[in-house]
N, CA, C and O of each residue as an XYZ file, in Angstrom:
708
protein
N     -58.983    -78.124    -58.364
C     -59.533    -79.346    -57.792
C     -60.778    -79.752    -58.586
O     -61.623    -78.922    -58.923
N     -60.860    -81.021    -58.866
C     -61.991    -81.537    -59.639
C     -63.304    -81.325    -58.901
O     -63.355    -81.386    -57.673
N     -64.360    -81.077    -59.658
C     -65.697    -80.888    -59.086
C     -66.360    -82.214    -58.746
O     -67.321    -82.254    -57.978
N     -65.844    -83.303    -59.320
C     -66.318    -84.647    -59.000
C     -65.171    -85.388    -58.321
O     -64.001    -85.083    -58.555
N     -65.502    -86.339    -57.498
C     -64.495    -87.115    -56.786
C     -63.597    -87.851    -57.777
O     -64.063    -88.408    -58.771
N     -62.317    -87.838    -57.484
C     -61.362    -88.635    -58.235
C     -61.246    -89.960    -57.500
O     -60.723    -90.013    -56.387
N     -61.729    -91.025    -58.118
C     -61.785    -92.330    -57.461
C     -60.373    -92.907    -57.325
O     -59.608    -92.926    -58.290
N     -60.042    -93.366    -56.144
C     -58.753    -93.997    -55.877
C     -58.830    -95.456    -56.320
O     -59.596    -96.232    -55.751
N     -58.052    -95.835    -57.321
C     -58.118    -97.216    -57.818
C     -57.789    -98.266    -56.760
O     -58.243    -99.407    -56.856
N     -57.004    -97.891    -55.755
C     -56.616    -98.868    -54.732
C     -57.750    -99.193    -53.772
O     -57.709   -100.209    -53.078
N     -58.763    -98.331    -53.730
C     -59.900    -98.598    -52.836
C     -61.186    -98.887    -53.608
O     -62.226    -99.154    -53.006
N     -61.116    -98.833    -54.923
C     -62.299    -99.108    -55.750
C     -62.689   -100.577    -55.617
O     -61.852   -101.445    -55.366
N     -63.981   -100.827    -55.794
C     -64.487   -102.199    -55.703
C     -65.427   -102.491    -56.867
O     -65.849   -101.584    -57.585
N     -65.744   -103.764    -57.040
C     -66.750   -104.180    -58.013
C     -66.420   -103.769    -59.427
O     -65.266   -103.814    -59.854
N     -67.451   -103.368    -60.146
C     -67.338   -102.982    -61.562
C     -66.343   -101.833    -61.731
O     -65.577   -101.810    -62.694
N     -66.355   -100.884    -60.800
C     -65.437    -99.750    -60.872
C     -63.995   -100.241    -60.848
O     -63.178    -99.806    -61.660
N     -63.682   -101.135    -59.931
C     -62.323   -101.688    -59.845
C     -61.961   -102.430    -61.128
O     -60.856   -102.269    -61.647
N     -62.881   -103.239    -61.639
C     -62.619   -103.990    -62.872
C     -62.296   -103.061    -64.035
O     -61.367   -103.320    -64.800
N     -63.058   -101.984    -64.170
C     -62.836   -101.043    -65.265
C     -61.508   -100.302    -65.111
O     -60.765   -100.146    -66.080
N     -61.211    -99.848    -63.895
C     -59.947    -99.144    -63.663
C     -58.760   -100.087    -63.847
O     -57.722    -99.677    -64.366
N     -58.900   -101.337    -63.430
C     -57.846   -102.331    -63.661
C     -57.615   -102.542    -65.153
O     -56.475   -102.707    -65.589
N     -58.692   -102.538    -65.938
C     -58.575   -102.701    -67.385
C     -57.827   -101.521    -68.004
O     -57.010   -101.705    -68.906
N     -58.106   -100.312    -67.519
C     -57.398    -99.123    -68.007
C     -55.910    -99.251    -67.663
O     -55.053    -99.019    -68.516
N     -55.610    -99.614    -66.430
C     -54.213    -99.784    -65.991
C     -53.502   -100.822    -66.853
O     -52.359   -100.624    -67.265
N     -54.186   -101.920    -67.119
C     -53.597   -102.996    -67.912
C     -53.305   -102.548    -69.342
O     -52.266   -102.897    -69.904
N     -54.210   -101.783    -69.924
C     -54.048   -101.351    -71.319
C     -53.041   -100.225    -71.455
O     -52.210   -100.252    -72.363
N     -53.095    -99.234    -70.571
C     -52.270    -98.032    -70.716
C     -51.013    -98.024    -69.853
O     -50.075    -97.274    -70.125
N     -50.993    -98.855    -68.816
C     -49.875    -98.819    -67.881
C     -50.014    -97.715    -66.842
O     -49.124    -97.518    -66.014
N     -51.130    -96.999    -66.886
C     -51.446    -95.937    -65.931
C     -52.952    -95.705    -65.970
O     -53.650    -96.192    -66.859
N     -53.427    -94.964    -65.002
C     -54.854    -94.635    -64.969
C     -54.980    -93.115    -64.963
O     -54.787    -92.485    -63.922
N     -55.300    -92.517    -66.112
C     -55.430    -91.059    -66.167
C     -56.543    -90.548    -65.247
O     -57.517    -91.249    -64.973
N     -56.372    -89.320    -64.784
C     -57.379    -88.721    -63.906
C     -58.760    -88.705    -64.536
O     -59.759    -88.866    -63.834
N     -58.837    -88.515    -65.854
C     -60.146    -88.500    -66.500
C     -60.906    -89.793    -66.195
O     -62.088    -89.751    -65.854
N     -60.236    -90.935    -66.316
C     -60.932    -92.199    -66.073
C     -61.238    -92.380    -64.593
O     -62.235    -93.008    -64.237
N     -60.387    -91.835    -63.733
C     -60.665    -91.903    -62.292
C     -61.905    -91.078    -61.939
O     -62.662    -91.447    -61.041
N     -62.108    -89.975    -62.637
C     -63.289    -89.148    -62.389
C     -64.519    -89.786    -63.040
O     -65.598    -89.794    -62.448
N     -64.365    -90.312    -64.240
C     -65.481    -91.018    -64.891
C     -65.932    -92.212    -64.057
O     -67.096    -92.612    -64.113
N     -65.015    -92.777    -63.289
C     -65.316    -93.975    -62.489
C     -66.340    -93.714    -61.392
O     -66.783    -94.660    -60.740
N     -66.727    -92.470    -61.169
C     -67.841    -92.199    -60.262
C     -69.080    -92.955    -60.703
O     -69.903    -93.362    -59.883
N     -69.200    -93.137    -62.012
C     -70.298    -93.915    -62.586
C     -69.699    -94.982    -63.485
O     -69.184    -94.662    -64.557
N     -69.754    -96.246    -63.071
C     -69.240    -97.292    -63.954
C     -69.880    -97.254    -65.346
O     -69.231    -97.610    -66.329
N     -71.127    -96.832    -65.439
C     -71.789    -96.752    -66.746
C     -71.107    -95.718    -67.638
O     -70.949    -95.945    -68.838
N     -70.707    -94.597    -67.069
C     -70.021    -93.554    -67.846
C     -68.659    -94.059    -68.298
O     -68.314    -93.945    -69.474
N     -67.885    -94.612    -67.379
C     -66.555    -95.098    -67.730
C     -66.636    -96.235    -68.747
O     -65.868    -96.267    -69.708
N     -67.550    -97.150    -68.540
C     -67.688    -98.273    -69.462
C     -68.094    -97.799    -70.854
O     -67.600    -98.318    -71.855
N     -68.991    -96.818    -70.923
C     -69.412    -96.326    -72.239
C     -68.257    -95.621    -72.944
O     -68.074    -95.786    -74.150
N     -67.483    -94.843    -72.206
C     -66.318    -94.184    -72.800
C     -65.323    -95.226    -73.330
O     -64.852    -95.124    -74.463
N     -65.013    -96.220    -72.505
C     -64.041    -97.244    -72.909
C     -64.529    -98.039    -74.119
O     -63.741    -98.368    -75.006
N     -65.807    -98.341    -74.156
C     -66.357    -99.108    -75.279
C     -66.312    -98.286    -76.571
O     -65.919    -98.800    -77.618
N     -66.709    -97.028    -76.501
C     -66.715    -96.156    -77.675
C     -65.281    -95.955    -78.178
O     -65.005    -96.089    -79.370
N     -64.391    -95.638    -77.261
C     -62.994    -95.436    -77.616
C     -62.381    -96.710    -78.199
O     -61.658    -96.661    -79.194
N     -62.673    -97.832    -77.581
C     -62.148    -99.107    -78.070
C     -62.658    -99.438    -79.455
O     -61.897    -99.907    -80.302
N     -63.930    -99.202    -79.695
C     -64.505    -99.482    -81.014
C     -63.849    -98.618    -82.082
O     -63.539    -99.112    -83.167
N     -63.633    -97.339    -81.796
C     -63.011    -96.455    -82.778
C     -61.541    -96.807    -83.008
O     -60.961    -96.423    -84.024
N     -60.942    -97.532    -82.074
C     -59.581    -98.010    -82.267
C     -59.479    -99.001    -83.417
O     -58.384    -99.280    -83.906
N     -60.617    -99.534    -83.849
C     -60.657   -100.475    -84.966
C     -61.125    -99.812    -86.259
O     -61.414   -100.497    -87.241
N     -61.201    -98.487    -86.263
C     -61.668    -97.781    -87.459
C     -60.576    -97.767    -88.527
O     -59.446    -98.192    -88.285
N     -60.928    -97.280    -89.688
C     -59.967    -97.192    -90.793
C     -59.032    -95.993    -90.646
O     -58.073    -95.862    -91.406
N     -59.299    -95.131    -89.691
C     -58.466    -93.945    -89.469
C     -57.306    -94.343    -88.559
O     -57.518    -94.898    -87.481
N     -56.088    -94.058    -88.996
C     -54.925    -94.481    -88.211
C     -54.818    -93.722    -86.889
O     -55.417    -92.661    -86.713
N     -54.047    -94.289    -85.969
C     -53.940    -93.753    -84.611
C     -53.435    -92.314    -84.584
O     -53.929    -91.503    -83.800
N     -52.460    -91.987    -85.429
C     -51.938    -90.612    -85.443
C     -53.032    -89.624    -85.830
O     -53.189    -88.589    -85.182
N     -53.786    -89.932    -86.878
C     -54.842    -89.016    -87.301
C     -55.948    -88.945    -86.251
O     -56.523    -87.877    -86.041
N     -56.254    -90.053    -85.593
C     -57.253    -89.999    -84.512
C     -56.795    -89.040    -83.406
O     -57.610    -88.308    -82.845
N     -55.504    -89.044    -83.096
C     -54.980    -88.108    -82.086
C     -55.045    -86.679    -82.598
O     -55.362    -85.762    -81.840
N     -54.749    -86.481    -83.877
C     -54.836    -85.138    -84.441
C     -56.278    -84.627    -84.418
O     -56.518    -83.444    -84.174
N     -57.228    -85.516    -84.670
C     -58.647    -85.141    -84.582
C     -58.979    -84.765    -83.136
O     -59.694    -83.793    -82.891
N     -58.463    -85.530    -82.192
C     -58.696    -85.217    -80.776
C     -58.095    -83.859    -80.421
O     -58.684    -83.093    -79.659
N     -56.924    -83.568    -80.977
C     -56.256    -82.290    -80.691
C     -57.044    -81.125    -81.270
O     -57.271    -80.135    -80.575
N     -57.465    -81.220    -82.528
C     -58.212    -80.103    -83.116
C     -59.556    -79.929    -82.408
O     -60.040    -78.805    -82.271
N     -60.153    -81.013    -81.965
C     -61.414    -80.920    -81.231
C     -61.188    -80.238    -79.885
O     -61.949    -79.347    -79.507
N     -60.157    -80.645    -79.165
C     -59.858    -80.030    -77.864
C     -59.506    -78.553    -78.014
O     -59.913    -77.727    -77.197
N     -58.753    -78.226    -79.053
C     -58.434    -76.824    -79.310
C     -59.710    -76.036    -79.603
O     -59.878    -74.912    -79.128
N     -60.600    -76.629    -80.381
C     -61.844    -75.951    -80.774
C     -62.764    -75.689    -79.600
O     -63.510    -74.710    -79.599
N     -62.717    -76.561    -78.593
C     -63.587    -76.403    -77.422
C     -62.841    -75.842    -76.212
O     -63.425    -75.673    -75.141
N     -61.554    -75.556    -76.384
C     -60.706    -75.041    -75.311
C     -60.684    -75.971    -74.097
O     -60.790    -75.523    -72.955
N     -60.544    -77.270    -74.363
C     -60.428    -78.240    -73.271
C     -58.949    -78.514    -73.021
O     -58.314    -79.269    -73.757
N     -58.416    -77.899    -71.986
C     -56.995    -78.038    -71.692
C     -56.623    -79.452    -71.248
O     -55.523    -79.918    -71.545
N     -57.522    -80.143    -70.539
C     -57.220    -81.521    -70.142
C     -57.000    -82.375    -71.393
O     -55.975    -83.045    -71.517
N     -57.951    -82.351    -72.308
C     -57.860    -83.201    -73.500
C     -56.739    -82.752    -74.432
O     -56.082    -83.589    -75.051
N     -56.515    -81.460    -74.537
C     -55.423    -80.968    -75.373
C     -54.090    -81.452    -74.806
O     -53.207    -81.861    -75.560
N     -53.944    -81.410    -73.508
C     -52.717    -81.889    -72.863
C     -52.548    -83.390    -73.058
O     -51.471    -83.853    -73.436
N     -53.615    -84.155    -72.800
C     -53.542    -85.612    -72.912
C     -53.233    -86.041    -74.342
O     -52.354    -86.875    -74.558
N     -53.942    -85.486    -75.318
C     -53.762    -85.942    -76.697
C     -52.464    -85.422    -77.313
O     -51.932    -86.042    -78.234
N     -51.953    -84.311    -76.828
C     -50.631    -83.865    -77.264
C     -49.573    -84.852    -76.769
O     -48.670    -85.226    -77.517
N     -49.685    -85.269    -75.517
C     -48.737    -86.252    -74.974
C     -48.834    -87.583    -75.715
O     -47.816    -88.189    -76.050
N     -50.056    -88.031    -75.968
C     -50.247    -89.294    -76.693
C     -49.736    -89.163    -78.128
O     -49.102    -90.077    -78.653
N     -50.016    -88.029    -78.751
C     -49.524    -87.792    -80.106
C     -48.005    -87.864    -80.176
O     -47.454    -88.435    -81.118
N     -47.323    -87.290    -79.190
C     -45.858    -87.381    -79.131
C     -45.429    -88.838    -79.024
O     -44.487    -89.259    -79.696
N     -46.114    -89.610    -78.184
C     -45.770    -91.027    -78.021
C     -45.957    -91.795    -79.324
O     -45.260    -92.779    -79.574
N     -46.897    -91.348    -80.153
C     -47.152    -92.005    -81.441
C     -46.224    -91.516    -82.549
O     -46.271    -92.023    -83.670
N     -45.385    -90.538    -82.238
C     -44.412    -90.070    -83.211
C     -44.763    -88.788    -83.935
O     -44.068    -88.415    -84.880
N     -45.818    -88.100    -83.525
C     -46.127    -86.809    -84.141
C     -45.073    -85.790    -83.704
O     -44.728    -85.706    -82.525
N     -44.573    -85.028    -84.655
C     -43.558    -84.008    -84.358
C     -44.208    -82.777    -83.721
O     -45.429    -82.627    -83.736
N     -43.377    -81.911    -83.169
C     -43.880    -80.662    -82.592
C     -44.625    -79.843    -83.638
O     -45.656    -79.241    -83.340
N     -44.102    -79.819    -84.871
C     -44.776    -79.089    -85.952
C     -46.129    -79.719    -86.288
O     -47.107    -79.005    -86.508
N     -46.189    -81.053    -86.329
C     -47.458    -81.736    -86.620
C     -48.474    -81.479    -85.519
O     -49.659    -81.284    -85.791
N     -48.011    -81.480    -84.278
C     -48.919    -81.216    -83.155
C     -49.466    -79.796    -83.227
O     -50.659    -79.570    -83.026
N     -48.585    -78.842    -83.514
C     -49.020    -77.439    -83.622
C     -49.974    -77.255    -84.796
O     -50.978    -76.555    -84.670
N     -49.677    -77.867    -85.923
C     -50.549    -77.769    -87.091
C     -51.909    -78.391    -86.828
O     -52.935    -77.883    -87.279
N     -51.907    -79.492    -86.095
C     -53.171    -80.176    -85.776
C     -54.126    -79.254    -85.032
O     -55.337    -79.304    -85.248
N     -53.594    -78.425    -84.171
C     -54.436    -77.505    -83.397
C     -55.182    -76.541    -84.311
O     -56.250    -76.041    -83.957
N     -54.612    -76.281    -85.499
C     -55.199    -75.348    -86.467
C     -55.844    -76.083    -87.627
O     -56.147    -75.473    -88.652
N     -56.061    -77.400    -87.481
C     -56.653    -78.241    -88.533
C     -55.767    -78.305    -89.755
O     -56.264    -78.369    -90.879
N     -54.445    -78.290    -89.551
C     -53.519    -78.338    -90.659
C     -52.683    -79.596    -90.674
O     -52.452    -80.222    -89.640
N     -52.233    -79.957    -91.862
C     -51.343    -81.098    -92.058
C     -50.633    -80.913    -93.385
O     -51.165    -80.285    -94.300
N     -49.428    -81.464    -93.488
C     -48.715    -81.421    -94.771
C     -49.330    -82.393    -95.766
O     -49.089    -82.284    -96.969
N     -50.121    -83.342    -95.280
C     -50.830    -84.297    -96.138
C     -52.217    -83.731    -96.437
O     -53.016    -83.540    -95.520
N     -52.508    -83.463    -97.700
C     -53.775    -82.825    -98.082
C     -54.989    -83.625    -97.598
O     -55.972    -83.046    -97.137
N     -54.918    -84.940    -97.701
C     -56.049    -85.774    -97.282
C     -56.294    -85.633    -95.775
O     -57.436    -85.500    -95.335
N     -55.217    -85.664    -94.995
C     -55.364    -85.514    -93.544
C     -55.836    -84.104    -93.188
O     -56.646    -83.929    -92.278
N     -55.329    -83.099    -93.906
C     -55.756    -81.718    -93.653
C     -57.261    -81.580    -93.875
O     -57.943    -80.887    -93.120
N     -57.773    -82.235    -94.905
C     -59.219    -82.184    -95.176
C     -59.998    -82.836    -94.038
O     -61.040    -82.324    -93.627
N     -59.505    -83.950    -93.534
C     -60.168    -84.619    -92.406
C     -60.141    -83.733    -91.164
O     -61.138    -83.642    -90.448
N     -59.013    -83.081    -90.903
C     -58.894    -82.215    -89.731
C     -59.773    -80.975    -89.845
O     -60.374    -80.549    -88.858
N     -59.851    -80.401    -91.022
C     -60.722    -79.246    -91.226
C     -62.188    -79.648    -91.034
O     -62.965    -78.918    -90.419
N     -62.550    -80.808    -91.564
C     -63.914    -81.319    -91.376
C     -64.183    -81.541    -89.887
O     -65.253    -81.186    -89.393
N     -63.230    -82.120    -89.176
C     -63.376    -82.348    -87.730
C     -63.528    -81.021    -86.987
O     -64.366    -80.897    -86.093
N     -62.727    -80.046    -87.355
C     -62.815    -78.733    -86.722
C     -64.198    -78.115    -86.943
O     -64.792    -77.554    -86.021
N     -64.692    -78.223    -88.152
C     -66.011    -77.660    -88.452
C     -67.103    -78.394    -87.681
O     -68.052    -77.775    -87.200
N     -66.970    -79.707    -87.564
C     -67.928    -80.480    -86.757
C     -67.920    -79.991    -85.310
O     -68.974    -79.764    -84.714
N     -66.723    -79.833    -84.756
C     -66.600    -79.447    -83.347
C     -67.117    -78.036    -83.090
O     -67.795    -77.792    -82.092
N     -66.800    -77.119    -83.979
C     -67.200    -75.734    -83.742
C     -68.667    -75.476    -84.047
O     -69.249    -74.510    -83.555
N     -69.266    -76.344    -84.862
C     -70.677    -76.155    -85.220
C     -71.588    -77.159    -84.520
O     -72.793    -77.190    -84.771
N     -71.008    -77.982    -83.638
C     -71.710    -79.105    -83.003
C     -72.489    -79.923    -84.038
O     -73.639    -80.307    -83.824
N     -71.824    -80.170    -85.159
C     -72.367    -81.068    -86.169
C     -73.103    -80.411    -87.316
O     -73.445    -81.090    -88.284
N     -73.359    -79.128    -87.246
C     -74.100    -78.448    -88.317
C     -73.151    -78.033    -89.436
O     -72.846    -76.853    -89.606
N     -72.692    -79.023    -90.192
C     -71.793    -78.752    -91.309
C     -72.588    -78.714    -92.608
O     -73.719    -79.195    -92.682
N     -71.975    -78.135    -93.619
C     -72.665    -77.943    -94.894
C     -72.392    -79.096    -95.859
O     -71.522    -79.936    -95.626
N     -73.147    -79.108    -96.932
C     -72.895    -80.059    -98.012
C     -71.522    -79.805    -98.616
O     -70.842    -80.743    -99.034
N     -71.113    -78.547    -98.664
C     -69.785    -78.209    -99.185
C     -68.688    -78.819    -98.315
O     -67.649    -79.237    -98.827
N     -68.913    -78.871    -97.008
C     -67.942    -79.507    -96.109
C     -67.811    -80.994    -96.433
O     -66.705    -81.532    -96.478
N     -68.947    -81.651    -96.656
C     -68.932    -83.067    -97.045
C     -68.250    -83.244    -98.403
O     -67.456    -84.167    -98.585
N     -68.555    -82.375    -99.339
C     -67.952    -82.467   -100.671
C     -66.429    -82.331   -100.583
O     -65.701    -83.058   -101.259
N     -65.954    -81.412    -99.761
C     -64.509    -81.176    -99.638
C     -63.788    -82.393    -99.061
O     -62.721    -82.769    -99.547
N     -64.362    -83.009    -98.033
C     -63.701    -84.163    -97.420
C     -63.764    -85.370    -98.357
O     -62.828    -86.167    -98.404
N     -64.847    -85.504    -99.091
C     -64.938    -86.586   -100.090
C     -63.934    -86.360   -101.227
O     -63.264    -87.295   -101.666
N     -63.836    -85.123   -101.693
C     -62.917    -84.796   -102.787
C     -61.473    -85.091   -102.388
O     -60.645    -85.415   -103.240
N     -61.174    -84.981   -101.101
C     -59.813    -85.272   -100.611
C     -59.531    -86.772   -100.565
O     -58.397    -87.193   -100.337
N     -60.583    -87.580   -100.785
C     -60.357    -89.017   -100.851
C     -60.937    -89.832    -99.717
O     -60.657    -91.027    -99.615
N     -61.745    -89.215    -98.856
C     -62.327    -89.953    -97.730
C     -63.655    -90.591    -98.154
O     -64.505    -89.937    -98.757
N     -63.814    -91.856    -97.835
C     -65.047    -92.600    -98.123
C     -66.121    -92.226    -97.118
O     -65.839    -91.607    -96.092
N     -67.355    -92.607    -97.424
C     -68.439    -92.360    -96.471
C     -68.197    -93.088    -95.152
O     -68.533    -92.564    -94.090
N     -67.619    -94.289    -95.204
C     -67.307    -95.015    -93.967
C     -66.300    -94.230    -93.127
O     -66.472    -94.101    -91.915
N     -65.264    -93.712    -93.756
C     -64.252    -92.942    -93.032
C     -64.836    -91.629    -92.503
O     -64.501    -91.194    -91.401
N     -65.704    -91.007    -93.289
C     -66.349    -89.766    -92.829
C     -67.203    -90.057    -91.593
O     -67.212    -89.272    -90.645
N     -67.910    -91.172    -91.602
C     -68.679    -91.563    -90.412
C     -67.752    -91.734    -89.215
O     -68.109    -91.368    -88.095
N     -66.569    -92.287    -89.445
C     -65.611    -92.489    -88.358
C     -65.038    -91.156    -87.868
O     -64.792    -90.993    -86.673
N     -64.827    -90.214    -88.770
C     -64.374    -88.880    -88.355
C     -65.445    -88.236    -87.478
O     -65.134    -87.664    -86.434
N     -66.695    -88.328    -87.898
C     -67.792    -87.765    -87.108
C     -67.829    -88.425    -85.729
O     -67.981    -87.741    -84.717
N     -67.691    -89.740    -85.690
C     -67.716    -90.459    -84.407
C     -66.532    -90.063    -83.538
O     -66.683    -89.912    -82.326
N     -65.359    -89.892    -84.134
C     -64.181    -89.481    -83.356
C     -64.394    -88.101    -82.740
O     -64.043    -87.871    -81.583
N     -64.963    -87.191    -83.511
C     -65.255    -85.863    -82.964
C     -66.288    -85.975    -81.841
O     -66.144    -85.331    -80.802
N     -67.320    -86.780    -82.042
C     -68.353    -86.948    -81.004
C     -67.757    -87.504    -79.719
O     -68.079    -87.022    -78.632
N     -66.897    -88.506    -79.825
C     -66.239    -89.062    -78.642
C     -65.426    -87.985    -77.936
O     -65.468    -87.863    -76.712
N     -64.691    -87.213    -78.715
C     -63.863    -86.174    -78.116
C     -64.680    -85.017    -77.561
O     -64.282    -84.409    -76.567
N     -65.807    -84.701    -78.176
C     -66.680    -83.683    -77.584
C     -67.193    -84.159    -76.223
O     -67.292    -83.374    -75.280
N     -67.519    -85.454    -76.133
C     -67.944    -86.013    -74.844
C     -66.856    -85.819    -73.794
O     -67.133    -85.322    -72.702
N     -65.620    -86.204    -74.110
C     -64.559    -86.077    -73.104
C     -64.231    -84.612    -72.825
O     -63.916    -84.254    -71.690
N     -64.302    -83.767    -73.849
C     -64.057    -82.335    -73.638
C     -65.077    -81.754    -72.669
O     -64.717    -81.077    -71.706
N     -66.335    -82.021    -72.929
C     -67.399    -81.504    -72.053
C     -67.270    -82.084    -70.654
O     -67.392    -81.361    -69.665
N     -67.026    -83.378    -70.568
C     -66.894    -84.030    -69.266
C     -65.763    -83.385    -68.457
O     -65.960    -83.013    -67.300
N     -64.596    -83.256    -69.059
C     -63.440    -82.739    -68.325
C     -63.550    -81.256    -67.995
O     -63.097    -80.819    -66.937
N     -64.146    -80.487    -68.891
C     -64.348    -79.068    -68.583
C     -65.355    -78.903    -67.447
O     -65.130    -78.113    -66.530
N     -66.453    -79.636    -67.500
C     -67.466    -79.532    -66.445
C     -66.923    -80.021    -65.111
O     -67.142    -79.389    -64.077
N     -66.218    -81.141    -65.132
C     -65.697    -81.731    -63.885
C     -64.447    -81.015    -63.386
O     -64.035    -81.204    -62.241
N     -63.843    -80.194    -64.242
C     -62.564    -79.557    -63.931
C     -61.539    -80.609    -63.500
O     -60.878    -80.484    -62.469
N     -61.436    -81.643    -64.324
C     -60.503    -82.735    -64.064
C     -59.081    -82.186    -63.984
O     -58.662    -81.403    -64.836
N     -58.350    -82.598    -62.962
C     -56.963    -82.165    -62.791
C     -56.114    -82.758    -63.913
O     -56.156    -83.961    -64.172
N     -55.352    -81.902    -64.566
C     -54.515    -82.332    -65.687
C     -53.315    -83.114    -65.142
O     -52.558    -82.619    -64.307
N     -53.164    -84.332    -65.628
C     -52.071    -85.196    -65.180
C     -51.122    -85.555    -66.326
O     -50.493    -86.613    -66.325
N     -51.037    -84.658    -67.291
C     -50.112    -84.756    -68.416
C     -49.376    -83.415    -68.482
O     -49.813    -82.454    -67.848
N     -48.272    -83.322    -69.231
C     -47.671    -81.988    -69.403
C     -48.731    -81.020    -69.956
O     -49.367    -81.297    -70.973
N     -48.904    -79.904    -69.282
C     -50.007    -78.983    -69.578
C     -49.796    -78.271    -70.915
O     -48.736    -77.708    -71.189
N     -50.846    -78.320    -71.732
C     -50.922    -77.569    -72.986
C     -52.241    -76.808    -72.918
O     -53.295    -77.391    -72.667
N     -52.170    -75.502    -73.145
C     -53.369    -74.691    -73.053
C     -53.872    -74.279    -74.422
O     -53.102    -73.934    -75.319
N     -55.197    -74.325    -74.556
C     -55.836    -73.932    -75.816
C     -55.723    -72.439    -76.003
O     -56.199    -71.904    -77.004
């Protein structure tokens, strides 16, 4: 059971209702994470804005999901690992790609470098070395893309911490770190 109230969208009002309606409209469902974040419209709105902005980054949707998966694996967040595995499947990632993502691996060298960099960011809470930057640059990532990888990891660390602390009930097929 979640440590924070799971807001019922049918009884929500005001800004909370507007935000949950927007999630429903965009996704066709309202995940438990957003229902729990809805305890504070400021928290939910900030998550939606950050996530929405990164949706316009130069990093494609599949790689963003793989970054979310390696981050969730690195922090042992079962809610986020379950959610992003399900989303990754919907985006066409194979079972092998999903499993490799958990270990910061990919058959594409450039993507593998991004995933390894993301893993190092997540496990070190940002204290990466110059060699880590050199490796991701050598793989072909620009400074703009590296900034986006860092931001994607930061967004996912936020959701990982939020869901682990709140003990959000997993509403996707369960995948354990």
